[in-house]
ZAMARGU-4260 file (C-alpha; in steps of 0.2 Angstrom, whole numbers, plus 5000, padded with zeros to 4 digits):
<rodrens>
0) 4818/4868/5098 | 4831/4861/5110 | 4847/4870/5112 | 4861/4863/5101 | 4872/4860/5115
5) 4861/4846/5121 | 4865/4836/5106 | 4882/4827/5105 | 4891/4828/5088 | 4886/4810/5083
10) 4867/4812/5087 | 4855/4812/5072 | 4851/4830/5074 | 4868/4836/5070 | 4872/4822/5058
15) 4887/4812/5058 | 4900/4815/5044 | 4894/4800/5034 | 4875/4800/5036 | 4862/4813/5031
20) 4875/4825/5022 | 4879/4811/5010 | 4861/4809/5004 | 4854/4826/5008 | 4835/4829/5009
25) 4828/4839/4995 | 4810/4842/5000 | 4806/4859/4994 | 4802/4872/5008 | 4792/4889/5005
30) 4802/4903/4998 | 4808/4914/5013 | 4814/4930/5005 | 4806/4941/4993 | 4815/4940/4976
35) 4823/4922/4980 | 4817/4907/4969 | 4801/4899/4974 | 4802/4882/4981 | 4819/4885/4988
40) 4826/4868/4993 | 4834/4864/5010 | 4850/4864/5001 | 4847/4881/4994 | 4842/4888/5010
45) 4859/4882/5018 | 4868/4889/5003 | 4859/4906/5005 | 4865/4906/5023 | 4883/4903/5018
50) 4884/4884/5021 | 4893/4873/5008 | 4892/4856/5015 | 4880/4850/5002 | 4893/4850/4988
55) 4897/4833/4981 | 4910/4823/4991 | 4927/4826/4983 | 4923/4843/4978 | 4934/4850/4992
60) 4948/4842/5002 | 4942/4834/5018 | 4950/4847/5030 | 4941/4861/5021 | 4925/4854/5028
65) 4932/4854/5046 | 4923/4869/5053 | 4906/4864/5046 | 4906/4847/5054 | 4915/4849/5070
70) 4915/4867/5075 | 4902/4866/5089 | 4907/4849/5096 | 4908/4849/5115 | 4926/4841/5114
75) 4941/4848/5107 | 4944/4844/5088 | 4959/4849/5079 | 4967/4847/5062 | 4986/4846/5062
80) 4999/4846/5048 | 5012/4833/5048 | 5023/4843/5059 | 5009/4846/5071 | 5006/4864/5066
85) 4987/4868/5070 | 4978/4870/5054 | 4960/4871/5062 | 4953/4871/5079 | 4935/4871/5085
90) 4928/4882/5099 | 4931/4869/5113 | 4948/4865/5107 | 4953/4883/5106 | 4946/4886/5124
95) 4956/4871/5130 | 4973/4878/5124 | 4968/4896/5128 | 4971/4902/5110 | 4961/4911/5097
100) 4954/4901/5083 | 4959/4914/5070 | 4978/4913/5075 | 4979/4894/5078 | 4988/4892/5061
105) 5004/4900/5069 | 5005/4888/5083 | 5011/4869/5086 | 5000/4857/5095 | 5016/4849/5101
110) 5020/4865/5111 | 5006/4861/5123 | 5011/4843/5127 | 5020/4841/5143 | 5038/4839/5141
115) 5038/4821/5148 | 5025/4815/5136 | 5033/4822/5120 | 5040/4805/5115 | 5023/4797/5117
120) 5015/4811/5107 | 5027/4809/5093 | 5025/4790/5092 | 5006/4792/5092 | 5006/4806/5079
125) 5017/4795/5067 | 5005/4780/5070 | 4989/4790/5068 | 4995/4799/5052 | 4997/4781/5044
130) 4981/4775/5050 | 4963/4777/5044 | 4956/4770/5060 | 4957/4780/5077 | 4973/4778/5087
135) 4972/4782/5105 | 4985/4789/5117 | 4985/4797/5134 | 4995/4813/5137 | 4995/4828/5148
140) 4992/4846/5141 | 4998/4862/5148 | 4995/4880/5142 | 5012/4886/5148 | 5028/4876/5152
145) 5027/4872/5171 | 5008/4873/5172 | 5000/4859/5182 | 4993/4852/5166 | 4977/4843/5161
150) 4977/4824/5158 | 4968/4820/5141 | 4965/4806/5129 | 4970/4809/5111 | 4961/4800/5097
155) 4968/4803/5080 | 4968/4796/5062 | 4976/4802/5045 | 4965/4811/5032 | 4971/4819/5016
160) 4989/4820/5022 | 4984/4829/5039 | 4980/4822/5056 | 4962/4823/5063 | 4963/4824/5082
165) 4950/4823/5095 | 4955/4828/5113 | 4944/4821/5127 | 4947/4823/5146 | 4955/4808/5154
170) 4940/4802/5162 | 4933/4796/5145 | 4920/4801/5132 | 4905/4796/5142 | 4910/4807/5157
175) 4915/4821/5144 | 4898/4820/5136 | 4889/4821/5153 | 4898/4837/5157 | 4896/4844/5139
180) 4881/4854/5141 | 4889/4865/5155 | 4905/4866/5146 | 4897/4870/5129 | 4885/4883/5136
185) 4900/4892/5144 | 4909/4891/5127 | 4894/4898/5117 | 4891/4912/5129 | 4909/4918/5129
190) 4913/4914/5111 | 4921/4929/5102 | 4911/4924/5086 | 4893/4925/5084 | 4883/4909/5085
195) 4866/4910/5076 | 4853/4896/5075 | 4838/4896/5063 | 4822/4885/5062 | 4816/4878/5046
200) 4806/4894/5042 | 4822/4904/5044 | 4817/4912/5061 | 4830/4915/5075 | 4829/4901/5088
205) 4845/4905/5097 | 4858/4918/5096 | 4873/4920/5108 | 4878/4936/5116 | 4891/4940/5103
210) 4879/4938/5089 | 4866/4949/5097 | 4880/4962/5101 | 4886/4962/5083 | 4868/4966/5077
215) 4865/4978/5091 | 4850/4969/5099 | 4847/4962/5116 | 4848/4943/5116 | 4830/4941/5121
220) 4825/4953/5106 | 4833/4941/5094 | 4821/4926/5098 | 4809/4923/5084 | 4815/4937/5072
225) 4816/4931/5054 | 4832/4931/5044 | 4824/4943/5032 | 4822/4957/5045 | 4841/4959/5046
230) 4843/4961/5027 | 4841/4976/5015 | 4840/4975/4997 | 4859/4973/4995 | 4859/4959/5008
235) 4845/4950/4999 | 4854/4951/4982 | 4870/4943/4990 | 4859/4929/4996 | 4851/4926/4979
240) 4869/4926/4971 | 4875/4913/4984 | 4860/4902/4980 | 4865/4904/4961 | 4883/4900/4965
245) 4878/4884/4975 | 4867/4878/4961 | 4881/4880/4948 | 4892/4869/4959 | 4903/4882/4966
250) 4903/4879/4985 | 4912/4891/4997 | 4909/4901/5012 | 4902/4918/5009 | 4903/4936/5015
255) 4885/4943/5018 | 4878/4960/5023 | 4866/4962/5037 | 4859/4978/5045 | 4861/4982/5063
260) 4848/4989/5074 | 4854/5007/5071 | 4853/5005/5052 | 4872/5003/5049 | 4879/4988/5039
265) 4886/4973/5047 | 4897/4962/5035 | 4900/4945/5042 | 4909/4929/5036 | 4895/4916/5038
270) 4897/4897/5039 | 4882/4886/5042 | 4878/4868/5047 | 4862/4859/5043 | 4852/4852/5057
275) 4841/4836/5055 | 4830/4826/5066 | 4831/4807/5070 | 4822/4803/5054 | 4833/4815/5043
280) 4820/4829/5042 | 4827/4846/5040 | 4826/4857/5056 | 4835/4872/5052 | 4853/4878/5052
285) 4867/4883/5064 | 4878/4897/5059 | 4895/4904/5064 | 4897/4923/5060 | 4913/4933/5061
290) 4912/4952/5060 | 4923/4958/5045 | 4915/4975/5043 | 4931/4984/5047 | 4941/4974/5035
295) 4927/4976/5022 | 4926/4995/5024 | 4945/4996/5024 | 4946/4986/5008 | 4932/4996/5000
300) 4941/5012/5005 | 4957/5006/4997 | 4948/5001/4981 | 4939/5018/4980 | 4956/5027/4983
305) 4965/5017/4970 | 4951/5018/4957 | 4941/5034/4959 | 4945/5053/4959 | 4942/5059/4977
310) 4936/5076/4971 | 4923/5072/4957 | 4920/5054/4961 | 4924/5049/4943 | 4935/5034/4938
315) 4953/5039/4939 | 4968/5035/4928 | 4970/5018/4935 | 4952/5012/4932 | 4951/5022/4915
320) 4965/5012/4908 | 4958/4996/4914 | 4941/5000/4906 | 4949/5006/4890 | 4958/4990/4888
325) 4942/4980/4892 | 4932/4990/4879 | 4946/4988/4866 | 4946/4969/4868 | 4927/4969/4866
330) 4927/4980/4851 | 4940/4969/4843 | 4930/4953/4847 | 4914/4961/4840 | 4922/4969/4825
335) 4915/4986/4831 | 4924/5003/4835 | 4925/5015/4849 | 4930/5033/4851 | 4941/5040/4864
340) 4939/5059/4868 | 4952/5069/4877 | 4944/5084/4886 | 4954/5099/4892 | 4947/5114/4901
345) 4953/5130/4893 | 4956/5145/4904 | 4955/5134/4920 | 4972/5140/4926 | 4965/5158/4926
350) 4950/5152/4936 | 4963/5145/4949 | 4974/5161/4948 | 4959/5173/4950 | 4948/5164/4962
355) 4959/5152/4971 | 4960/5133/4971 | 4945/5130/4982 | 4934/5139/4969 | 4943/5130/4955
360) 4939/5113/4963 | 4921/5118/4964 | 4921/5122/4945 | 4929/5105/4942 | 4915/5096/4951
365) 4902/5106/4941 | 4911/5102/4925 | 4912/5084/4929 | 4893/5084/4931 | 4890/5092/4915
370) 4901/5081/4905 | 4893/5066/4913 | 4876/5072/4907 | 4883/5071/4889 | 4887/5052/4891
375) 4877/5037/4888 | 4875/5023/4902 | 4888/5012/4892 | 4901/5026/4891 | 4915/5029/4904
380) 4920/5047/4909 | 4936/5048/4920 | 4947/5062/4927 | 4965/5058/4924 | 4973/5075/4928
385) 4970/5092/4935 | 4958/5099/4922 | 4959/5084/4910 | 4945/5072/4907 | 4943/5057/4895
390) 4928/5048/4889 | 4927/5031/4881 | 4913/5029/4869 | 4911/5010/4865 | 4899/5002/4852
395) 4897/5017/4840 | 4887/5014/4825 | 4894/5030/4815 | 4909/5042/4818 | 4896/5056/4818
400) 4890/5048/4835 | 4907/5053/4843 | 4905/5071/4835 | 4888/5073/4843 | 4895/5070/4860
405) 4910/5081/4857 | 4898/5095/4851 | 4888/5093/4867 | 4904/5094/4878 | 4910/5110/4869
410) 4892/5117/4871 | 4890/5113/4890 | 4907/5119/4895 | 4904/5137/4887 | 4890/5141/4900
415) 4896/5151/4915 | 4899/5141/4931 | 4892/5147/4947 | 4905/5150/4961 | 4904/5155/4979
420) 4900/5173/4983 | 4889/5175/4967 | 4905/5175/4956 | 4904/5167/4939 | 4918/5157/4930
425) 4919/5156/4912 | 4929/5143/4903 | 4928/5132/4887 | 4934/5115/4882 | 4946/5108/4869
430) 4942/5090/4864 | 4953/5078/4854 | 4945/5062/4846 | 4955/5046/4842 | 4946/5031/4835
435) 4950/5012/4838 | 4956/5003/4828 | 4959/5015/4814 | 4970/5027/4824 | 4980/5015/4836
440) 4984/4997/4840 | 4984/4998/4859 | 4977/5008/4874 | 4993/5018/4877 | 4994/5024/4859
445) 4975/5028/4858 | 4977/5039/4873 | 4992/5048/4866 | 4984/5051/4849 | 4968/5058/4858
450) 4979/5069/4868 | 4988/5076/4852 | 4971/5079/4844 | 4966/5089/4859 | 4982/5100/4858
455) 4978/5103/4840 | 4961/5109/4845 | 4969/5121/4857 | 4981/5127/4844 | 4967/5130/4832
460) 4959/5143/4844 | 4951/5132/4858 | 4933/5129/4861 | 4932/5115/4848 | 4935/5097/4844
465) 4948/5090/4832 | 4952/5072/4826 | 4969/5064/4827 | 4980/5065/4811 | 4998/5060/4807
470) 5003/5079/4808 | 4997/5079/4826 | 5009/5065/4829 | 5024/5075/4823 | 5019/5090/4833
475) 5017/5080/4848 | 5035/5073/4846 | 5041/5090/4844 | 5033/5095/4860 | 5041/5080/4869
480) 5058/5085/4863 | 5056/5103/4868 | 5051/5097/4886 | 5067/5087/4887 | 5077/5101/4880
485) 5070/5114/4892 | 5073/5103/4907 | 5091/5101/4902 | 5092/5120/4898 | 5086/5124/4915
490) 5099/5113/4923 | 5113/5120/4912 | 5108/5138/4914 | 5106/5141/4895 | 5093/5155/4898
495) 5100/5173/4898 | 5093/5190/4899 | 5094/5204/4886 | 5089/5221/4889 | 5079/5234/4879
500) 5082/5253/4884 | 5067/5263/4890 | 5069/5281/4885 | 5062/5296/4895 | 5053/5306/4881
505) 5055/5323/4891 | 5074/5321/4894 | 5079/5310/4881 | 5089/5299/4893 | 5090/5280/4895
510) 5084/5279/4913 | 5078/5261/4913 | 5078/5245/4903 | 5066/5230/4901 | 5074/5213/4905
515) 5068/5200/4891 | 5072/5182/4892 | 5081/5172/4879 | 5086/5154/4877 | 5103/5151/4869
520) 5099/5134/4862 | 5115/5124/4857 | 5108/5119/4840 | 5094/5132/4836 | 5103/5148/4842
525) 5095/5162/4852 | 5077/5159/4854 | 5063/5172/4859 | 5050/5168/4873 | 5037/5164/4860
530) 5047/5149/4855 | 5047/5141/4872 | 5037/5149/4885 | 5022/5138/4883 | 5033/5123/4883
535) 5041/5128/4899 | 5025/5131/4907 | 5018/5113/4902 | 5034/5105/4907 | 5034/5112/4924
540) 5051/5122/4923 | 5044/5140/4921 | 5044/5144/4939 | 5062/5139/4940 | 5067/5149/4925
545) 5057/5164/4931 | 5066/5163/4948 | 5083/5163/4940 | 5078/5177/4928 | 5072/5189/4942
550) 5088/5186/4953 | 5099/5189/4938 | 5089/5206/4934 | 5091/5211/4952 | 5109/5208/4953
555) 5111/5217/4936 | 5102/5233/4941 | 5113/5234/4957 | 5128/5233/4946 | 5122/5246/4934
560) 5118/5258/4948 | 5136/5257/4954 | 5143/5259/4937 | 5133/5274/4932 | 5133/5282/4949
565) 5114/5287/4947 | 5097/5279/4949 | 5093/5266/4936 | 5078/5255/4934 | 5075/5237/4927
570) 5058/5231/4922 | 5055/5212/4922 | 5039/5202/4919 | 5031/5193/4934 | 5017/5180/4932
575) 5003/5177/4943 | 5010/5160/4947 | 5027/5168/4953 | 5017/5180/4964 | 5008/5165/4973
580) 5024/5154/4973 | 5033/5154/4990 | 5045/5140/4987 | 5058/5148/4976 | 5060/5163/4987
585) 5064/5176/4974 | 5056/5190/4984 | 5066/5186/4999 | 5082/5187/4988 | 5077/5204/4982
590) 5075/5210/5000 | 5092/5203/5005 | 5100/5214/4991 | 5093/5230/5000 | 5091/5239/4983
595) 5087/5257/4983 | 5068/5261/4981 | 5062/5261/4963 | 5076/5250/4957 | 5064/5236/4950
600) 5048/5237/4941 | 5037/5221/4940 | 5027/5220/4924 | 5011/5211/4928 | 4997/5206/4917
605) 4981/5216/4916 | 4971/5200/4921 | 4978/5201/4939 | 4966/5215/4942 | 4951/5202/4939
610) 4957/5192/4954 | 4949/5194/4971 | 4953/5211/4978 | 4961/5204/4994 | 4973/5193/4984
615) 4979/5208/4973 | 4981/5220/4987 | 4992/5207/4997 | 5003/5203/4982 | 5005/5221/4976
620) 5008/5226/4993 | 5022/5214/4995 | 5030/5221/4980 | 5029/5239/4986 | 5035/5234/5003
625) 5051/5229/4995 | 5053/5246/4986 | 5047/5239/4969 | 5035/5247/4957 | 5022/5239/4947
630) 5018/5241/4929 | 5002/5235/4921 | 5008/5227/4905 | 4998/5227/4888 | 4985/5239/4894
635) 4969/5239/4884 | 4970/5221/4878 | 4963/5213/4894 | 4946/5213/4902 | 4949/5225/4917
640) 4937/5239/4920 | 4945/5256/4921 | 4938/5259/4938 | 4949/5245/4945 | 4965/5256/4941
645) 4961/5268/4956 | 4959/5253/4968 | 4976/5245/4966 | 4994/5250/4968 | 4999/5253/4950
650) 5013/5265/4945 | 5014/5263/4926 | 5003/5259/4912 | 5011/5251/4897 | 5002/5254/4880
655) 5001/5238/4870 | 5011/5238/4854 | 4995/5233/4844 | 4989/5251/4847 | 5006/5259/4844
660) 5008/5250/4827 | 4993/5258/4819 | 4997/5276/4825 | 4994/5289/4811 | 4989/5307/4813
665) 4970/5303/4810 | 4969/5285/4816 | 4958/5278/4830 | 4973/5271/4838 | 4980/5288/4841
670) 4964/5293/4850 | 4965/5278/4861 | 4983/5281/4865 | 4979/5299/4870 | 4964/5293/4880
675) 4975/5281/4890 | 4988/5294/4893 | 4976/5307/4899 | 4967/5294/4910 | 4984/5288/4918
680) 4990/5306/4921 | 4973/5310/4930 | 4976/5294/4941 | 4994/5300/4944 | 5002/5286/4934
685) 5016/5287/4921 | 5014/5279/4903 | 5026/5268/4894 | 5023/5265/4875 | 5029/5248/4869
690) 5034/5243/4851 | 5039/5260/4845 | 5047/5257/4828 | 5046/5273/4818 | 5050/5291/4821
695) 5032/5296/4816 | 5025/5285/4830 | 5038/5292/4842 | 5033/5310/4837 | 5014/5307/4839
700) 5017/5299/4856 | 5028/5313/4862 | 5015/5326/4857 | 5001/5316/4866 | 5011/5318/4882
705) 5018/5300/4884 | 5031/5298/4897 | 5042/5284/4891 | 5044/5273/4876 | 5054/5258/4870
710) 5056/5249/4854 | 5066/5246/4838 | 5067/5265/4835 | 5079/5266/4849 | 5087/5249/4850
715) 5085/5230/4849 | 5086/5220/4865 | 5105/5217/4869 | 5116/5209/4881 | 5119/5219/4898
720) 5136/5226/4892 | 5129/5234/4877 | 5115/5242/4887 | 5127/5249/4899 | 5136/5258/4886
725) 5120/5265/4879 | 5115/5271/4896 | 5132/5280/4899 | 5133/5289/4882 | 5116/5292/4875
730) 5104/5306/4876 | 5090/5307/4863 | 5091/5321/4851 | 5074/5326/4844 | 5081/5326/4826
735) 5083/5307/4827 | 5101/5307/4833 | 5110/5303/4849 | 5121/5316/4857 | 5136/5311/4868
740) 5132/5319/4884 | 5151/5320/4888 | 5160/5324/4872 | 5146/5332/4861 | 5148/5319/4847
745) 5133/5312/4839 | 5128/5294/4834 | 5114/5290/4822 | 5100/5279/4830 | 5095/5264/4820
750) 5077/5267/4813 | 5064/5255/4808 | 5071/5255/4790 | 5087/5248/4797 | 5080/5236/4810
755) 5065/5226/4805 | 5051/5224/4818 | 5051/5209/4829 | 5048/5202/4847 | 5054/5213/4861
</rodrens>
């Protein structure tokens, strides 16, 4: 086959605008690609390559067909707007002006006309726009003002409100065509876009250096290679879809995928021209290819980031909402129903606290895989929050179908998760179920109701599923109001500390006190932590509240020590989250006060001993470095092994109130308390009994050798000024009265009969 540069644009081979393309040849040719329709016509082949010139006349504005017909002409061809802005330029035209074709739309052709020829050009443009026959004009073009310039002949006519312009050297068309091969070869060889020619059997008959470079082959290695050798399954599928679009009357240029020599994908914007012989027989196609791989990959990355969770690969909230709305429309149209499952991982926070966020992420990935295995191919599983997943179950036949999925989810999440270092993580799942259309009218409401059902499952003991009810709606509204109130309370400092005395059972002296958080609600009065701590954690204000409470307790113990003129100690609860938190700086604040050693005791949960040893040593070491002591709260109710006690820097064990409540002379709880006290003393630890409410309990604990006690048998939690008065005046008398250490008077201590049990 001859090189395309040897054929001028009006020759039969390339086809003039009004000849072979208006009555295209439809003789079938053999199918060239596996999977493409047999007997693919010449038109179909061009469509598969990305060409669109075989669409009926009138299907597109004339200027949209510009590239296909004139792109490779050996003379400059332009399409100008009425103000002479360049809308299109072929390869020769772009080379003539020294511009990029891709940026031509931002330039004016008039800017390249020599200054003294501008009046002639303006008159020519006005005449040509109004004429359907070519209008001729001679001007001089210059790339930059002041250049020597090049004399040219302009031929122009109006088309669809634009100006079609041909630029020939001044010596005339014949002389230009005589020089066209050399010029065209130069343009083709240096073009920034790939030029690719195929024969009728879709074998490569020519490729310019840029096309070969794009595909990663030497130019000589391209010759004779069939189109199919550059395609993978996805590329063939795209070609097949392009054929289908063309057959449905949807012309257009296409983005196609080819494979480079190294196996990496090459995405191109491909435009093809048909090639015919003098008798109108189909010879093949000539295509222009622009590399859009980087743009395509950037677009795919942006789409991936916008619609998928980076950790699990599941759809994120954005895509979930889109799919939920789609499935609800489909259910409405088909008069079917769907279920929305809201899944929350129970105890996931403890996994993060104990093993760290990296291990927590690994568990989330495993959990996502297990949840995905519970889904059908038509279901959608998405991750919409830290440990929150949702599943859309469309086209259900019965409500029981949703229950079976929920049961599977609860079951698979109970199994231990394998973590790094041979560790195992144990969680469970709470699942809320809401149905469309019975439970909600729109997507937002359906999600909200499934969320409320999930909370009901958690409040019912976790590790279960629950359906949405109206009562859940009311409970959710209360949670929302609580969150708003808590944020306001944190800003307005409505939280305060009350203090409960801790008595030394050997001396009878109030030597320390426990700081207990209270919320003075403007409408509901004084609230205990049980009424708001869970809400404070879920609304994100717990760390702020804990920070302020710790600072207040530190200030208070310093003030009491100055007032009493002797050592005094305050105990305050510290969560694992506070120990990990660096932003609030409460530890730095305590250090700045320069408190005497043993002024503060941090009450930590027994679960902290189950965290990785290095983390525990570091955190407890920081507390001791500041002169603080550590008490292990609610001992006996957690899952720590007794052997762990001797590994860590613990100063006190606090016997949980549940053991103290059942104390009698022959109870098993007494045996447990005695064992805990004996164990602690063997390890060099002191023991504090919580929740002591009766004199009988107090007597049994004293006899067992307990060191310290607190509870209603002594006093309720009270404001700081009341605690100070008690610490100044009171020494416990074994008869159940309080002796004034200064004046010798006695004051009866309120017993459990006078002060009913309660928090604190």
